[in-house]
N, C-alpha and C positions, 0 to 999 in steps of 0.2 A: 703752342705748345698746346698739344690734345690729352685732355687727361680720360685716362679709361679706369672707370672702375669694377674690380673684380671680384667676386663672392666665393668661398671656398670654405663648403661645410663637412664637420667629420662626419667618422663611421659611427657606429654606437647605438645598433639599434630601437629598441623602443626607447629613449633616451632621445632621440630626434628629436622628442617633443620637446625638447631643451631649448636645441637651435632652433626649431621652428617661434618659442615663445618669446625667447629676447631679439627677435626680429619683427617682430608684432611689436613690440617698443620701440627699435631702430623705425619699423614704420610710421609710429605716429607721432615719434620727434622732428622727422623729414616732411611728414604732414601742417606739423605745427607751426613748422619754419619757412613755409611755401615752397618746401623743395621736391624734387622729383623724388614719388618713391618707391620703395626697395625694388619693384616689379620692375620697375622701370628704369632704376637707376644703373645697373650691372651691366657693364658692356659683355660680360663672360658669366657666368655659375658655374663651379664645378662643385659635383659633389662624389662621394664616396660610398658608397651602401646605407645607411638610413638618411645620409646628409644628398643623395641621388636623388630620393625622392624628393626631398627640400627642392633645391635645387628645379630640380626640373620641372613641378610644379607648376615655379614662377617663372622660371622659362617657355610654357607650353600656354600661362594663361593671356596672351593678346590673342588665341582662337575662343569663338565664341562658346564651345558648349564648356571652355575652363574656363571662363573670365575669376569666376571668384576666387581662385588661385591666387588671386594678384593682392589681397590681402594674410597675411598670413595666419590669422587665423583663422581661417576655411582650412589650414595643411598642419595646424593644429587641431582641429577636431578631428581631421584622420583619425590621427593617433589617437585621440577619446572614445570612437566609436566605434573602430576598427582595429584596434593592439590587438584586443585577446583573440580574434581572428584569426592572427597571425600566432601570436604567443599563447596557445590553447594552456592549461592545466589540468591535466589527467597523470594517472597514475603510470602510464606510458611515459610522457616531458620528467617527470618525478626520478623514475627512476634511471639512475646514470648508467650510460647508453659505447660501447666501444665499438659494437660493432655492424651500426646505424644513425643515420643522421636521427635529430632531437626533433624534431619537425618534418611535417608533410608541409611541399613548395606550394601546394595547391593553393592556401588558402593568401597568401600573398600575389599568388600567378588573377586569381578572379582579382583582387582588391586593383592589382594595376591596369588590369584590363576595365574595370570599371570607371579607373581615371581618366585614361588615357588614349579608350579607347582601341585605334588602329593606327593612332600617327603613326609617322618616321619621324627621324632624326633628321631626317631632310623636309621637312615641313613645319618645324618650329623657325620663325623671327626674330628670338634670342636667341645670342648664342650660351651653348650649353655645351659641360659635357662629363661623361659619367665614366670612373676608372674602374676596369675587373683586370683575373686575370686571366689568360686562355690557358687551359690544361693543354688543348689538343682540339686543332680545327674538323672539320666538320665537311662531307663531300671527295671534291679533286683537288689533289695537291702534287705538285711538279718535284717541291721539293718536300722532307721527311717532317713528317707533323714535328714542332719543336713549341713548347711552351712560351710564350711571350706576354708583356707587358700591353693593355688594350686603353687606349684613349680614347673613347668612342663619343662622334661630338658633331653636331647640326647648329644651324641658324644662319642667318644673308651673311656670315661672314664663311660658309663653308658650301660656296656652290659647286654644281656637280662639273667636272673634270670638259674642258671643252675638246673638239678634236683636235688629235691630235698631242691631247696632252695627257701625262703619265696619271693614272690613278692612285694617286700617293692618299692610302688611309681615308678612302671620302666613304663614310660611315649613313649616307643620306638615307640609304634604301634598306637599315634596320628599324624595324620597330623600335616603339621609343620604351615602353611598357617592357622591352624583351634586355635594352638595355640595362634599365633601372633592376630589374630583376637577377639580370648576370652581377650588379653592384653590391646587391642585399647576400649573394649566395654565400655566408659569410659556414667557412666547413667546421663540420663536427653540428651545427643549427641546421641546415640544410642539403639536400645536393646540389651538384653545381645544375647551371643552367646552360641549356642551349641556346644560342643567339643566330635566327638563322640571317642571312644577308643571300641574297637571294639574287644577286649576279655578280655577286663575287668579285665586286672592285676592292675590299678593305684588303692593301696589301701593302707589306716594306718595300723600301728600296734599301740596296746597297750599292755604293760604286755606280747612281743612273740604272740599276738592273734590279729590276724585280726578284725577290730571293722566296716570298712565298703567295699563294692566291689562294684566299681559303676562300670558301662559300658559306661558313658559320663557323662558329667556335662553342666549345663548352668549358663552361666559363664561372669560375668563381669571386669571390668578394674582393674587392681592391684594396681593402686593407690589409691588406695579408704582403702589400708593398706601399701605401701612402693613405695612412689611417686616417691622416690631415694631410687632405690635396692640396695645400697652399702652395709649395715647389714646386710642383707640378701647373696647380694654375698658372700664375706669376710664369712662369715657361714658356704655355700658350699661349699666354694675352702676347710674350714679346714676338711670338712666331706672327702671330695674328696683326701685331699694328710693331713693326720692329724700327719705326724712323726714331732716332735718336731725342725728338724733342719728345713723344712723345710718354707721358708721364703716368706709371701705374700707382692705383691705389689698391691694396690687398684688404678686403675686411674677411678677415677666418674665422670662425663662428665652430665653438666647439658644441661637446655632446656631454659633458661633467669630467670633472677634475675628480679621481678618488685617491688618497692616498694609500700607495700600495706596500706592501712590506712582508715581506718572503721572511718563511721563518729558517732557526739556522740551520736547519739541515736539509737546507736546499745545496749544500752543498755534496753532499752524496746524493741527489735526486737521480734515479733514473726513469729512465723512459715512461715508465706505467705514474709514477708520478707529475712529472712536466707536461702528460696530454691527459691526465686525470681533469675525466666531466666534473665531477664530484666534487674537484676545486678548480673550476673553474676553467678548464684549460689552460695552466700556468703557462704554458711556452705559447700561446696565443696572446694573452694579456701581454708578456713579456712583448712582443714581436709589435702590437698596438702603441704600448705608453715609449718604448724605445722610441718608435718613428716618429711618433706626436713630438717628444722633446727634439729630435733630432729636425724635425721640419721647422718647428717656432724657434728656434735657437739661425738654422739658416735665414728665412726669412728676416729675422732681426738685424743681420747681419745683411743680409741685402737690400731691405727697405728697413731703414732705422726709423724712420719718419712716416710713413708711409702706408706701414705696415699695424692693422690692427687687431688684435687678437682680442675676441668674446669668450669666454670661458665661466661655466656657473661650480659649487665644490659639492659635492655631492655627500660630502661631512654629513650624515643619520638618514643617509637614503638610499637607496638596495643599488647595489654597483651592479646588480649584476643584467645581462641587454634584454633578458625575453621576460624580467618580469612586469605583465604588462595587469600588472592590478590596477582597478580603479584608484586606491591610496595612492600609491607610488607615481602613475602617472600625473594626479593633480600634489602630490609631493615635487615634482621633477619642477611641472609648472609654475609653483613657488618658488624654486631652486631659483629657477632664473628670472625671473619677478625681484628677488630680493638682487642677484648682484647684479641687475641693472637698475634696482636704486642706489646703491655707492658713488659716492663720491667717485672717486677712478672710476669707474664704471662709465656714471654720465660725462666726465670729463673727456672719453674715449669717444661717445657718441656724439659732444660738440661738436667733438672737433669733425669726424668722416658729414655731419652737419652739416658745416661752414665749409666744407668742400664740394660738396657736393649742388648740383646746378638746378637751378628754380626752377618750380613746375613748368611744363611747357605748357604757354596759353591752349585751350584747346579750340580746332581748326573747325573752322564755320558750316554753316549746315552748305553740303553743296545747291546750288539754285535749283 
């Protein structure tokens, strides 16, 4: 029997610093026990929105320029150093907006370029998947443009199609930074992202026949359908490793749990209230909370003893996904620290550590 470890990280904007910090603690526990560290432990890493930044950095850390990101502390540092670039506060962003996005997409594009450069999904050595939603394709298409969910993946278990093989959802030509930016393009916060697929090989099949040939996507945040991508991650793992004897272990890490109470007047809300930026776009909050609860319930049913959910409380902390103030980032880090210190969470960590394989012996130097 082969055991496969899968990491799933939620969406949540600047609150992504929380799961990154929780992975710092998990990494230390693994190293203290002589076990394989976080970046090398997981056979598949899946993220939605800000979670795709965390998982992409871990997956890409086998490349020399990005090796620092094998330590989750370096990922925490991205949020600390550059969070305000993504979510700058100004009179413009403080005013509720109906006819425009709240923030420019340029800063996050610049940051992701600085981190990932021109690396493609096909150059990844560790298996990674980002979720996003394609509003339409760009370029030539043999069928009408149709919205669809996209699971953009890369890694050693995603080889390019061989001669005569159907190119079924091969994303190897897609830039990693564009896939991650698409996954983080939350409606009302950012404009959709155009993701280029230079060779047009990311296609879907129905009854053995290609139904769409894309040369790119106009995409928005995967949180519209998979804010907690643990079920997507589990299904992808089963696709990669379908053998009945393979055991799947899923570690799902959240971006903070808030108690949301809707006012009694919700029963008479109209469009204006549901999409009000001043109230944090309640419709998007309901979609995110509902999907997260559903995914957690489904995973508990699918893997009752092999699904580990790490989540921290937002009690007393800003619930906004775009509060990138130094105080709030520090509050989020402390909240993650407090959660990881709880006896019940430490018990979960001990269970994960017990299941993890020993740290591999270093390879001897070449003669």
